[in-house]
C-alpha positions in Angstrom: -9.6 5.9 12.5 -9.0 8.3 9.6 -6.2 8.7 7.2 -3.1 10.5 8.4 -2.4 14.1 7.9 0.5 13.2 5.6 -1.9 11.3 3.3 -4.4 14.1 3.4 -1.7 16.6 2.4 -0.8 14.4 -0.6 -4.5 14.4 -1.7 -4.5 18.2 -2.0 -2.5 18.1 -5.1 -3.9 15.2 -7.0 -5.7 17.4 -9.5 -2.6 18.9 -11.0 -2.7 16.3 -13.8 -5.5 16.2 -16.4 -7.8 13.2 -16.8 -6.0 12.3 -20.1 -2.5 12.5 -18.6 -3.7 10.4 -15.5 -5.2 7.8 -17.8 -2.2 7.5 -20.0 -0.2 6.1 -17.1 -2.3 3.0 -17.6 -0.4 2.4 -21.1 2.4 0.1 -19.8 -0.3 -2.3 -18.5 -2.7 -1.9 -21.5 0.1 -2.3 -24.1 0.5 -6.1 -24.1 -3.3 -6.4 -24.8 -3.6 -3.4 -27.1 -4.1 -5.5 -30.1 -7.4 -7.1 -28.7 -8.6 -3.8 -27.3 -8.1 -2.2 -30.7 -9.9 -5.1 -32.4 -12.6 -4.8 -29.9 -13.0 -1.0 -30.6 -13.0 -1.6 -34.4 -15.7 -4.2 -34.0 -17.7 -1.9 -31.8 -17.4 0.9 -34.4 -18.5 -1.4 -37.1 -21.6 -2.5 -34.9 -22.6 0.9 -34.2 -22.3 2.2 -37.8 -24.3 -1.0 -38.8 -27.1 0.5 -36.8 -26.9 3.7 -38.8 -27.7 1.8 -41.9 -31.1 0.8 -40.6 -32.4 4.5 -41.3 -31.2 4.2 -44.8 -33.1 0.9 -45.3 -36.2 2.5 -43.7 -35.8 5.5 -46.4 -35.7 3.0 -49.3 -38.6 1.2 -47.9 -41.0 4.3 -47.4 -40.0 6.0 -50.6 -40.1 2.6 -52.6 -42.2 -0.4 -51.7 -44.5 1.4 -49.3 -45.1 4.2 -51.7 -45.6 1.7 -54.6 -47.7 -0.7 -52.5 -45.2 -3.5 -53.1 -45.7 -6.2 -50.3 -42.7 -8.3 -51.5 -40.4 -5.1 -51.3 -41.8 -4.5 -47.9 -40.9 -8.1 -46.6 -37.5 -7.8 -48.3 -36.9 -4.6 -46.3 -38.1 -6.2 -43.1 -35.5 -9.0 -43.6 -32.7 -6.6 -44.2 -33.6 -4.8 -41.0 -33.6 -8.3 -39.1 -30.2 -9.2 -40.7 -28.9 -5.8 -39.7 -30.2 -6.1 -36.1 -28.6 -9.6 -35.7 -25.2 -8.4 -37.1 -25.2 -5.4 -34.6 -25.9 -7.8 -31.7 -23.3 -10.4 -32.7 -20.6 -7.7 -33.2 -21.3 -6.3 -29.8 -21.1 -9.7 -28.2 -17.8 -10.2 -30.0 -16.5 -6.9 -28.6 -17.3 -8.1 -25.0 -15.8 -11.4 -25.6 -12.5 -9.7 -26.9 -12.0 -7.5 -23.9 -13.1 -9.8 -21.1 -10.0 -12.1 -20.6 -7.1 -9.4 -21.3 -8.8 -6.9 -19.0 -9.1 -9.3 -16.3 -5.4 -10.1 -16.7 -4.6 -6.3 -16.7 -6.4 -6.1 -13.3 -4.6 -9.0 -11.9 -1.2 -7.6 -13.1 -1.8 -4.2 -11.6 -3.0 -5.8 -8.3 0.2 -8.0 -8.2 2.6 -5.1 -8.8 0.7 -3.1 -6.2 1.2 -5.8 -3.6 4.8 -6.4 -4.6 5.6 -2.8 -4.3 3.9 -2.6 -1.0 6.3 -5.3 0.3 9.3 -3.2 -0.8 8.1 0.1 0.7 9.9 1.2 3.8 8.2 0.9 7.3 8.1 4.7 7.4 5.5 4.6 4.5 3.4 2.1 6.3 3.5 4.1 9.3 2.0 7.0 7.6 -0.6 5.3 5.5 -3.9 3.9 6.9 -4.3 0.3 5.8 -7.8 0.9 4.6 -6.6 3.3 2.1 -4.1 0.8 0.7 -6.8 -1.9 0.7 -9.3 0.3 -1.2 -6.6 1.0 -3.8 -6.0 -2.5 -4.3 -9.7 -3.5 -4.6 -12.3 -0.8 -5.4 -10.0 1.3 -7.5 -8.7 -1.5 -9.6 -12.3 -2.7 -10.2 -13.1 0.7 -11.4 -10.1 0.7 -13.8 -11.1 -2.5 -15.4 -14.6 -1.3 -15.8 -13.2 1.8 -17.5 -11.1 -0.2 -19.9 -14.0 -2.5 -20.6 -16.7 0.1 -21.5 -16.0 3.7 -21.2 -12.6 3.6 -23.0 -14.0 2.0 -25.9 -17.4 3.7 -26.1 -15.9 7.1 -25.9 -14.2 6.3 -29.3 -17.1 4.4 -30.6 -19.8 6.9 -29.6 -17.7 9.8 -30.9 -17.3 8.1 -34.4 -21.0 7.1 -34.4 -22.0 10.9 -33.7 -19.7 12.1 -36.4 -20.9 9.5 -39.1 -24.6 10.1 -38.1 -24.3 13.8 -38.3 -22.6 13.4 -41.9 -25.5 11.2 -43.0 -28.1 13.7 -41.6 -26.4 16.6 -43.4 -26.3 14.6 -46.5 -29.8 13.9 -46.4 -31.1 17.5 -45.5 -28.5 20.0 -44.4 -30.8 22.6 -43.0 -32.4 20.0 -40.7 -28.9 18.9 -39.8 -27.9 22.3 -38.7 -30.9 22.5 -36.5 -29.7 19.3 -34.7 -26.1 20.6 -34.3 -27.4 23.9 -32.7 -27.0 22.3 -29.1 -23.5 21.0 -29.6 -21.7 24.0 -28.3 -23.8 24.3 -25.0 -23.5 20.5 -24.5 -19.6 20.8 -24.7 -19.5 23.8 -22.2 -21.6 21.8 -19.8 -19.5 18.7 -20.1 -16.3 20.9 -19.6 -17.8 22.3 -16.2 -19.1 18.9 -15.3 -15.7 17.2 -15.8 -14.0 19.8 -13.5 -16.5 19.4 -10.6 -17.1 15.8 -10.8 -13.4 14.9 -10.6 -13.1 16.5 -7.2 -16.2 14.8 -5.8 -15.2 11.5 -7.2 -11.7 11.7 -5.5 -13.4 12.7 -2.3 -15.7 9.7 -2.5 -12.9 7.3 -3.2 -10.8 8.6 -0.2 -13.9 8.4 2.1 -14.1 4.7 1.0 -10.6 4.1 2.1 -11.3 5.8 5.5 -14.4 3.7 6.0 -12.5 0.5 5.0 -10.0 1.5 7.7 -12.6 1.8 10.3 -14.0 -1.7 9.5 -10.7 -3.4 9.5 -9.7 -1.7 12.8 -13.0 -2.7 14.4 -12.8 -6.3 13.2 -9.1 -6.7 14.4 -9.9 -4.9 17.7 -13.3 -6.5 18.4 -12.0 -7.9 21.6 -11.1 -4.4 23.0 -14.3 -3.0 21.7 -16.5 -5.7 23.5 -14.2 -5.6 26.5 -14.8 -2.0 27.1 -18.3 -1.9 25.8 -17.6 0.5 23.1 -19.6 -1.0 20.3 -22.1 2.0 20.4 -19.4 4.6 20.1 -17.8 2.6 17.3 -21.2 2.2 15.6 -21.7 6.0 15.9 -18.1 6.6 14.3 -19.0 4.2 11.6 -22.4 5.8 10.9 -20.9 9.3 10.7 -18.3 8.2 8.0 -21.2 6.3 6.3 -23.2 9.4 6.2 -20.4 11.6 5.0 -19.7 9.2 2.1 -23.6 9.1 1.4 -23.5 12.9 1.2 -20.6 12.7 -1.3 -22.3 10.1 -3.4 -25.4 12.2 -3.5 -23.3 15.1 -4.7 -22.1 12.9 -7.5 -25.6 12.0 -8.3 -26.7 15.6 -8.4 -23.9 16.5 -10.8 -24.6 13.4 -13.0 -28.4 14.3 -13.0 -27.6 17.9 -13.9 -25.5 17.0 -16.9 -28.1 14.4 -18.2 -30.8 16.9 -17.9 -29.0 19.3 -20.1 -27.7 16.5 -22.6 -31.1 14.9 -22.9 -33.2 18.1 -23.1 -31.3 20.1 -25.6 -31.1 17.4 -28.2 -34.8 16.4 -27.6 -35.7 20.1 -28.3 -33.7 20.1 -31.5 -35.2 16.9 -32.6 -38.6 18.5 -32.0 -37.7 21.6 -33.9 -36.2 19.4 -36.8 -39.5 17.3 -36.8 -41.7 20.5 -37.2 -39.5 21.8 -39.9 -39.1 18.5 -41.7 -42.9 18.0 -41.7 -43.3 21.4 -43.2 -40.9 20.7 -45.9 -42.7 17.3 -46.7 -46.0 19.1 -46.8 -44.5 21.7 -49.3 -43.0 18.7 -51.3 -39.5 20.0 -50.7 -38.6 16.7 -48.8 -39.7 13.2 -49.4 -41.3 11.3 -46.5 -38.7 8.5 -46.7 -35.9 11.3 -46.3 -37.6 12.5 -43.1 -38.2 9.1 -41.6 -34.5 8.3 -42.3 -33.3 11.6 -40.9 -35.4 11.4 -37.7 -34.5 7.6 -37.4 -30.8 8.6 -37.6 -31.3 11.3 -35.0 -33.0 8.8 -32.6 -30.2 6.4 -33.3 -27.8 9.0 -32.0 -29.8 9.5 -28.7 -27.8 6.9 -26.9 -24.4 8.1 -27.9 -25.3 11.6 -26.9 -27.0 10.6 -23.8 -24.2 8.5 -22.7 -21.8 11.3 -22.7 -22.5 12.2 -19.0 -22.3 8.6 -17.9 -19.1 7.9 -19.8 -17.5 11.2 -18.4 -18.3 10.3 -15.0 -16.8 6.8 -15.1 -13.8 8.3 -16.8 -13.3 10.8 -14.0 -13.6 7.9 -11.5 -11.0 5.9 -13.3 -8.6 8.9 -13.5 -8.9 9.5 -9.9 -8.6 5.7 -9.2 -5.4 5.8 -11.5 -4.1 8.7 -9.5 -4.6 6.9 -6.2 -3.0 3.7 -7.6 0.0 5.6 -8.7 0.3 7.6 -5.4 1.4 4.3 -3.9 3.4 3.1 -6.9 5.4 6.3 -7.1 6.5 6.0 -3.5 10.1 5.2 -3.4 10.9 1.7 -2.6 13.7 0.3 -0.3 17.0 0.6 -2.2 20.0 -1.6 -2.0 22.2 1.5 -2.4 23.5 3.2 0.6 21.1 5.9 1.7 21.9 9.4 1.0 20.9 12.0 3.7 21.6 15.6 4.2 22.1 14.7 7.7 25.1 12.8 6.9 26.9 15.9 5.8 25.8 18.0 8.7 26.9 15.2 11.2 30.2 14.5 9.4 32.3 16.3 11.8 30.7 14.6 14.7 31.4 11.2 13.0 35.0 12.1 12.4 35.3 13.1 16.1 33.7 9.8 17.1 36.1 7.8 15.0 39.2 9.6 16.3 38.0 9.0 19.8 37.4 5.4 19.0 40.9 4.9 17.7 42.3 6.7 20.7 40.3 4.6 23.2 41.5 1.4 21.4 45.0 2.5 21.5 44.9 3.2 25.1 43.2 -0.2 25.9 46.0 -2.0 24.0 48.6 0.0 25.6 47.3 -0.8 29.2 47.1 -4.5 28.3 43.4 -4.8 28.5 41.9 -8.3 27.9 40.2 -7.9 24.6 38.2 -11.1 24.8 36.4 -10.4 28.2 36.5 -6.6 28.5 35.5 -6.8 32.1 37.9 -4.1 33.3 36.7 -1.6 30.8 33.1 -2.6 31.5 33.5 -1.7 35.1 35.4 1.5 34.4 32.5 2.4 31.9 30.0 2.1 34.6 32.1 4.0 37.3 33.2 6.8 34.9 29.7 7.3 33.6 28.4 8.1 37.0 31.3 10.4 37.6 30.6 12.4 34.5 33.0 11.2 32.1 32.3 11.0 28.4 30.0 8.0 28.2 30.6 7.7 24.4 34.3 7.6 24.8 33.8 4.9 27.5 31.6 2.9 25.2 34.1 3.1 22.5 37.0 2.1 24.9 35.1 -1.1 25.6 35.3 -2.0 21.9 38.0 -4.6 21.1 40.2 -4.2 18.1 38.5 -5.7 14.9 35.1 -5.3 13.4 33.8 -8.9 14.0 30.2 -9.2 15.2 27.5 -6.5 15.1 28.9 -3.0 15.4 27.3 0.6 15.7 29.6 3.4 14.5 28.4 6.8 15.6 24.8 6.0 14.5 22.3 8.8 14.7 18.7 8.3 13.8 15.7 10.8 13.2 12.4 9.7 11.7 12.1 10.9 8.2 8.8 12.8 9.0 10.2 14.4 12.1 10.7 18.2 12.2 14.3 19.2 11.2 14.9 20.9 14.3 13.7 18.1 16.7 16.4 16.2 18.6 17.3 12.7 17.1 15.8 9.5 18.6 19.4 8.1 18.7 22.4 10.4 18.9 25.9 8.9 18.0 25.4 5.4 19.3 28.7 3.5 19.4 28.3 -0.2 20.4 30.2 -3.4 19.7 28.6 -6.8 20.1 31.5 -9.1 19.6 31.1 -12.3 17.5 29.4 -15.0 19.5 28.3 -12.5 22.3 25.0 -11.6 23.6 24.3 -8.1 24.5 21.3 -7.0 26.5 20.0 -3.4 25.8 18.5 -1.7 28.7 16.7 1.7 29.0 13.7 3.6 30.2 10.6 4.1 28.2 11.2 6.2 25.0 15.0 5.9 24.9 15.0 4.4 21.5 15.6 0.7 22.3 13.1 -0.7 19.7 14.2 1.8 17.1 17.9 0.8 17.5 17.1 -2.9 16.9 15.0 -1.9 13.9 17.9 -0.3 12.2 19.9 -3.7 12.1 17.7 -5.4 9.5 17.2 -1.8 7.9 13.6 -1.5 8.7 14.6 2.1 9.2 17.7 3.6 7.6 20.3 5.4 9.8 20.4 9.1 9.5 24.1 9.2 9.8 26.8 6.8 11.0 26.9 3.1 10.0 26.2 -0.5 11.2 28.4 -3.3 10.3 28.1 -7.2 10.5 31.4 -8.8 10.7 32.9 -5.6 9.3 30.8 -5.3 6.3 28.5 -2.2 6.2 24.8 -3.3 6.1 24.0 -0.8 3.5 26.5 -2.5 1.1 24.6 -5.7 0.9 21.3 -6.4 -0.6 18.4 -6.5 1.9 17.6 -10.1 1.0 21.0 -11.1 2.0 21.0 -8.9 5.2 17.7 -10.4 6.3 18.9 -14.0 5.9 21.8 -13.2 8.2 19.6 -11.3 10.9 16.6 -12.9 12.4 14.2 -10.6 14.5 11.5 -11.3 17.1 9.5 -8.2 18.2 7.7 -7.6 21.5 4.4 -7.5 19.8 4.3 -10.8 17.8 2.4 -11.0 14.5 1.1 -14.3 13.2 -0.5 -14.8 9.8 -3.7 -16.7 8.7 -1.7 -19.8 8.2 -0.6 -23.0 10.1 1.5 -23.0 13.1 4.4 -24.8 11.2 4.0 -22.2 8.2 4.2 -19.3 10.6 7.4 -20.7 12.3 9.2 -21.8 9.0 8.6 -18.3 7.5 11.8 -17.4 9.6 14.0 -19.9 7.6 15.0 -20.4 4.0 12.9 -23.0 2.0 15.5 -25.7 2.8 14.2 -25.9 6.6 12.3 -29.0 7.3 10.3 -30.9 10.0 13.5 -31.2 12.2 14.1 -27.5 12.1 10.7 -26.8 13.1 10.6 -29.2 16.1 14.0 -27.7 17.3 12.7 -24.2 17.1 9.6 -25.1 19.0 11.6 -27.0 21.6 13.8 -23.7 22.1 10.7 -21.6 22.4 9.0 -24.0 24.8 6.2 -24.1 22.2 5.3 -27.7 22.7 1.6 -26.6 23.1 1.5 -26.6 19.3 1.5 -30.4 19.2 -1.7 -30.5 21.4 -3.6 -28.2 19.1 -6.5 -30.1 17.1 -4.2 -30.6 14.0 -0.9 -30.2 15.6 1.5 -28.0 13.8 -0.8 -28.0 10.8 -3.5 -26.1 12.9 -4.6 -22.7 11.4 -4.1 -20.0 13.8 -6.4 -17.5 12.3 -6.1 -13.9 11.6 -3.3 -12.2 13.7 -3.1 -15.5 15.6 -5.7 -14.2 18.0 -7.0 -17.7 18.7 -3.8 -18.1 20.8 -2.8 -16.5 24.1 -0.2 -13.7 24.2 2.3 -16.0 25.5 1.8 -18.7 22.9 2.0 -16.0 20.1 5.3 -14.7 21.6 6.8 -18.2 21.8 5.9 -18.9 18.2 7.5 -15.5 17.1 10.6 -16.6 19.1 10.6 -20.0 17.4 10.3 -18.2 14.0 13.4 -16.2 15.0 15.6 -19.1 15.8 14.5 -21.6 13.2 16.8 -20.7 10.6 19.9 -20.9 13.0 20.7 -17.1 12.1 24.1 -15.6 12.2 22.7 -12.5 14.2 19.7 -12.4 16.4 17.7 -9.3 17.4 15.1 -9.9 20.1 12.9 -7.1 21.3 11.9 -8.3 24.8 10.9 -11.6 23.5 9.7 -13.0 27.0 7.6 -10.2 28.2 4.2 -12.2 27.9 5.4 -15.4 29.7 4.8 -16.5 33.2 7.8 -17.1 35.5 8.0 -20.8 35.1 7.7 -20.8 31.2 10.2 -17.9 31.1 12.7 -19.9 33.0 12.2 -22.9 30.7 12.6 -20.7 27.6 15.8 -19.0 29.0 17.4 -22.4 29.6 16.9 -23.5 26.1 17.6 -20.1 24.6 21.0 -19.9 26.2 22.1 -22.8 24.0 20.9 -20.9 20.8 22.7 -17.6 22.1 26.0 -19.6 22.4 25.8 -20.1 18.6 25.0 -16.6 17.5 25.6 -13.0 17.9 22.6 -11.4 19.7 21.2 -8.0 20.8 18.3 -8.4 23.3 16.1 -5.6 24.4 15.4 -6.4 28.1 13.2 -5.0 30.8 13.7 -7.6 33.5 16.7 -8.9 35.3 15.8 -12.4 34.3 16.1 -11.5 30.7 19.2 -9.4 31.2 21.0 -12.5 32.7 20.8 -14.3 29.4 23.3 -11.8 28.1 27.1 -11.8 28.4 27.1 -8.0 28.8 24.6 -5.1 29.1 24.5 -1.7 27.4 22.4 1.0 28.9 20.7 3.5 26.5 19.9 6.8 27.9 18.9 10.1 26.1 19.5 8.3 22.8 23.0 7.3 23.7 24.9 4.3 25.1 25.9 5.6 28.5 27.5 2.6 30.1 28.5 -1.0 29.0 29.3 -3.8 31.5 28.0 -7.0 33.0 24.8 -7.0 35.0 26.5 -7.1 38.3 29.0 -4.6 37.5 26.4 -2.1 36.4 24.3 -2.7 39.4 27.3 -1.6 41.5 28.6 1.2 39.6 25.6 2.8 37.7 22.8 4.4 39.6 20.4 4.7 36.7 20.9 1.1 35.7 20.4 0.0 39.4 17.2 2.1 39.4 15.8 0.3 36.3 16.6 -3.1 37.6 15.1 -2.4 41.0 11.9 -4.0 42.1 9.9 -0.6 41.9 10.9 -0.2 38.3 10.9 -3.8 37.1 7.8 -3.4 35.0 8.8 -0.1 33.5 9.0 -0.1 29.8 
């Protein structure tokens, strides 16, 4: 329900950068619209300074027409004030117009870049990160950044210029009163510095908690059937309420900090204005200061109240924008999948094992050729593999002996895999796997729960990168080809099918290039025995809904299988694709699937004998290694572990 420990650890170091350095990372996105933003800032400065002219007009009116009892001069002054007010309002409206469209574009560009980058990040990244954290970065955080660029960024500059100009005007009018008003400046700056440090931590905590809350909502919506089925709505509501209360407490902490700085920022200047009023009144009474000058001075001081009072508000929004920027770039800085061969320290430490593996492979191949083994069928070696495996011979050497000369088809060369976030001293999930699925051949992959079958299949389309060793397709290392090209050659169907909020046809055709048409769709549906799609309300145009939960598990699995075969892939990887089907439907799918398998090279994770019989040969994965290779019947006779897995008592074992 909450963010993973890895993400939480990442949060601990987020305040190593200052607010300014964090916000400067937005420059590449702001640069294309910098002209309009600069123009808007200039307009806002002019508008604000226009407001400072009003006290000077008041001084002229009081010392001139009002003192001289000149009604015409008073009306003229009133007209000046009206025109200045209209000009100020028009200029501020122009500023908002200047920034609205470009900043909406900046937000859209950042969101598009984030989504694009998420698609390129490895599966290991998505395994570590809660989806709610990613959603909050693409929605709430980017909204905060747009608001910062639209208002605080401009007005931090505008208000700074306004305060500077206003102070110069007041010092010019009466420097003694000006010094009185400047007295609170140092305490206010100290308070702002303390506020910035404390508020940044609370703001970051609040944004992370919003991400955690989003995760809970998403999981509850997607898992609503489980929640209702087990009557867990009250416990889920309690969990949500606890997170909501935690977030509420953090938001109240933010409010307390903001209230404290406002109390200081408002109180100290107000006391200074009161002191200046008393001192100025005394000077007017002693004829050392004109009444008009005092009115202008106090009017200028009051005009500076908003720029000064807004400091806390603007600092708070700036801190929230800085933490939102950090959260955004935490994702953007994550290393995306590269088309270059992966570099791993494990490769060097396993190099000796790889050399031994290749040497044994060459020896086994030479022996097979010398004894006149039939390279096309390989049945003799398959039987030998199972027999010798039980007898205690080296299973890896036997698996390599089964390999025919040449590198056609799908081949695993001494593949070792350990998850990136696993402890360095933990055993690998896969350890020196050697396996060859010949071109046009189907290989069933069998093993007990946790032996790494699904992990092995995920290595073929490079959803994970091998720790050491290599995988080749028709002799070409998969790391030497772009992922886009690799994934056009290899089609996959997972045991847990995922459908998108789109039509049935769109979900199936996602597995093919844009050239696939209606005929390809019909063929794929026929192979997967998914004719039920035509009986849906709008046929193949029917929207299946989020996660395809409007369909049964078997229907979703058949559509996922159709998606895998629609593009007539050169290589096919199926992870127990028929597990959710009833016996009769499974038999029909198998009959149609055999025709597809005859045209491709396939690796099929299987748990039931009926699925195993689809394949030409079977590989047994045990302890992270291939321990036996042969036909189903051969392994039943010669391999006790395989026979145990395929027995009736263990048929449902996963």
